[in-house]
C-alpha positions as CSV (number, residue, x, y, z in Angstrom):
1,M,0.0,0.0,0.0
2,R,1.2,3.5,-0.8
3,R,1.5,6.3,1.7
4,D,-1.6,8.0,0.3
5,G,-3.7,5.0,1.1
6,T,-4.1,3.7,-2.5
7,K,-3.2,0.2,-3.5
8,R,-0.2,-0.3,-5.6
9,R,-0.9,-1.9,-8.9
10,G,1.6,-4.4,-10.3
11,L,3.1,-4.6,-13.7
12,G,1.2,-7.8,-14.4
13,P,-1.5,-6.4,-16.7
14,L,1.1,-4.5,-18.7
15,I,3.3,-7.5,-19.1
16,L,0.3,-9.6,-20.2
17,L,-0.7,-7.0,-22.8
18,L,2.8,-6.9,-24.2
19,A,2.9,-10.7,-24.4
20,L,-0.3,-10.9,-26.3
21,C,0.8,-8.3,-29.0
22,P,2.9,-9.7,-31.8
23,A,6.4,-8.2,-31.5
24,G,7.3,-6.3,-34.6
25,A,4.3,-7.4,-36.7
26,R,5.4,-7.2,-40.3
27,P,3.4,-7.2,-43.5
28,A,3.3,-10.5,-45.4
29,A,6.2,-11.0,-47.8
30,P,5.7,-10.6,-51.6
31,A,4.9,-13.7,-53.5
32,T,5.7,-15.2,-56.8
33,L,2.8,-15.6,-59.3
34,D,3.1,-18.2,-62.0
35,V,0.8,-17.4,-65.0
36,E,0.0,-20.3,-67.3
37,V,-1.4,-18.9,-70.6
38,E,-3.0,-21.7,-72.5
39,G,-4.3,-21.8,-76.1
40,V,-1.7,-19.6,-77.7
41,A,-2.3,-19.9,-81.5
42,S,1.3,-19.5,-82.8
43,G,4.9,-18.8,-82.0
44,E,4.8,-15.3,-83.5
45,G,5.5,-12.3,-81.3
46,N,5.2,-12.3,-77.5
47,V,2.7,-13.1,-74.8
48,L,2.2,-10.1,-72.4
49,V,0.7,-10.5,-68.9
50,A,-0.4,-7.8,-66.5
51,V,-1.4,-8.4,-62.8
52,C,-3.9,-5.6,-61.9
53,T,-5.5,-4.3,-58.8
54,K,-9.1,-3.3,-58.9
55,A,-8.1,0.3,-59.5
56,T,-5.8,-0.5,-62.4
57,F,-7.8,-3.3,-64.1
58,L,-8.2,-2.5,-67.8
59,T,-6.3,0.8,-67.6
60,G,-2.9,-0.3,-68.9
61,D,-1.3,0.8,-65.7
62,C,-1.1,-2.5,-63.9
63,P,1.7,-2.6,-61.3
64,Y,3.1,-6.0,-62.2
65,T,3.8,-7.0,-65.8
66,A,5.9,-9.5,-67.7
67,S,6.3,-11.1,-71.2
68,A,7.7,-14.1,-72.8
69,P,8.2,-15.2,-76.4
70,A,5.1,-16.8,-77.8
71,R,4.9,-20.5,-78.7
72,K,2.0,-22.5,-79.8
73,G,0.2,-24.1,-76.9
74,T,1.0,-23.0,-73.3
75,V,3.3,-20.2,-72.3
76,D,4.4,-20.0,-68.7
77,I,5.3,-16.6,-67.2
78,R,6.6,-15.9,-63.7
79,I,6.1,-12.6,-61.9
80,G,7.9,-12.0,-58.6
81,G,7.4,-9.4,-55.9
82,V,3.6,-9.5,-55.9
83,P,2.3,-8.4,-52.4
84,P,-0.6,-10.4,-50.9
85,G,-4.0,-9.1,-52.1
86,T,-6.7,-9.4,-54.7
87,Y,-5.7,-9.1,-58.3
88,A,-7.0,-9.9,-61.8
89,V,-4.6,-11.2,-64.5
90,Q,-5.0,-10.0,-68.1
91,A,-3.0,-11.4,-71.0
92,F,-2.7,-11.0,-74.7
93,H,-0.8,-12.5,-77.6
94,D,1.0,-9.7,-79.2
95,A,1.6,-11.6,-82.5
96,N,3.1,-8.6,-84.3
97,A,5.2,-7.5,-81.3
98,N,4.0,-3.9,-81.4
99,M,3.2,-3.9,-77.6
100,D,-0.4,-3.1,-78.3
101,L,-3.6,-5.2,-78.4
102,D,-4.7,-4.5,-81.9
103,R,-8.4,-4.1,-82.5
104,N,-10.6,-4.1,-85.6
105,F,-13.1,-1.4,-86.7
106,F,-15.7,-2.7,-84.2
107,G,-13.3,-2.7,-81.3
108,F,-12.9,-6.5,-81.1
109,P,-9.3,-7.7,-80.4
110,K,-7.5,-8.8,-83.6
111,E,-5.0,-10.7,-81.4
112,G,-5.7,-13.3,-78.7
113,A,-6.7,-12.0,-75.2
114,G,-7.7,-13.6,-71.9
115,F,-8.2,-13.1,-68.2
116,S,-7.7,-15.1,-65.0
117,N,-10.5,-17.5,-64.1
118,D,-11.4,-17.5,-67.8
119,A,-13.6,-14.5,-67.0
120,P,-16.3,-14.2,-69.7
121,M,-15.9,-11.5,-72.3
122,R,-19.5,-10.9,-73.4
123,F,-20.0,-7.7,-75.3
124,G,-16.9,-6.2,-73.7
125,P,-14.3,-7.0,-71.1
126,P,-15.1,-8.9,-68.0
127,R,-15.8,-7.5,-64.5
128,F,-12.9,-7.4,-62.1
129,A,-14.9,-9.6,-59.7
130,D,-15.1,-12.3,-62.4
131,A,-11.3,-12.3,-63.0
132,A,-10.3,-11.8,-59.3
133,I,-7.7,-14.1,-57.7
134,E,-6.2,-14.1,-54.2
135,V,-2.4,-13.9,-53.8
136,D,-0.9,-14.6,-50.4
137,A,2.7,-15.1,-49.2
138,A,3.0,-18.5,-50.8
139,P,3.6,-19.0,-54.5
140,A,0.4,-18.9,-56.5
141,T,-0.7,-19.9,-60.0
142,A,-3.2,-18.3,-62.3
143,R,-4.5,-19.8,-65.5
144,V,-5.5,-17.8,-68.5
145,T,-7.0,-19.3,-71.7
146,M,-6.3,-17.2,-74.7
147,R,-9.3,-16.4,-76.9
148,Y,-9.2,-15.3,-80.5
149,F,-12.1,-13.4,-82.0
150,K,-13.4,-13.3,-85.5
151,A,-14.6,-10.1,-87.0
152,P,-18.4,-9.8,-87.0
């Protein structure tokens, strides 16, 4: 007891609180995302892949991008340093290697294109929610099937 008549509190509650708090909590480490692009029609040009947040989806400003030489069939592309979160993967077969998804007069892609989860492209690009995948600290894989459109 203290001189002023109050009881002395111990350090027990403070020590318990500190023990329950994680020491130096750190954000999860970035992960590696392997993207398997299936259905590539030819070995011409390159396959370009972009990993996009909801804010950057379909804008051309996706934070994580990579490319690989095209080959008929499946092209595997690895992207490192992707922080945990929700993303959509978009890919296209840049057959003429001009770094653009070429479109016809009606706006349809003249080159192959696809999205994670094989998100449907009906009368336009898919919604982010349809293409969304979760990336955590472990290596992850996203599959994209390339689609080629015929002019209407």
